[in-house]
C-alpha angles and dihedrals in degrees: 000000000000126000093244110173130183116231117217110256098215124218117329120250123237090253090056092050096046113100119223109255091232091059092052090048091052093049090049092048091047092051091051091048089053093053092045090049091050093048091050091049091051092053091049093048092051091050092061125087116236090249090056094046098053097070089051090051092049092048091049093052090049090053094044095080097168091046095230095134089244131085116234124203094265095050090050091047092051092047092051090048091048089053092049092241113166106234143134119238090232 
């Protein structure tokens, strides 16, 4: 086993702390897309009749195996496989 030691980095310079403008623009754009997506989903949900919405809610709860209220990639992949949808995991 080698004697590998970490050396303290010291305080960061202003250049190291400065974010690339493209990164900031991408974060702002992502935040805007999320708000737009949520607004669109709210419109869609309010257009449904309760009798139409309940099967969607039930299917979501079936897919949400860990009961978090969100679908992760593996839960979505399993649901697609169960539905015989042709897809690639990538």
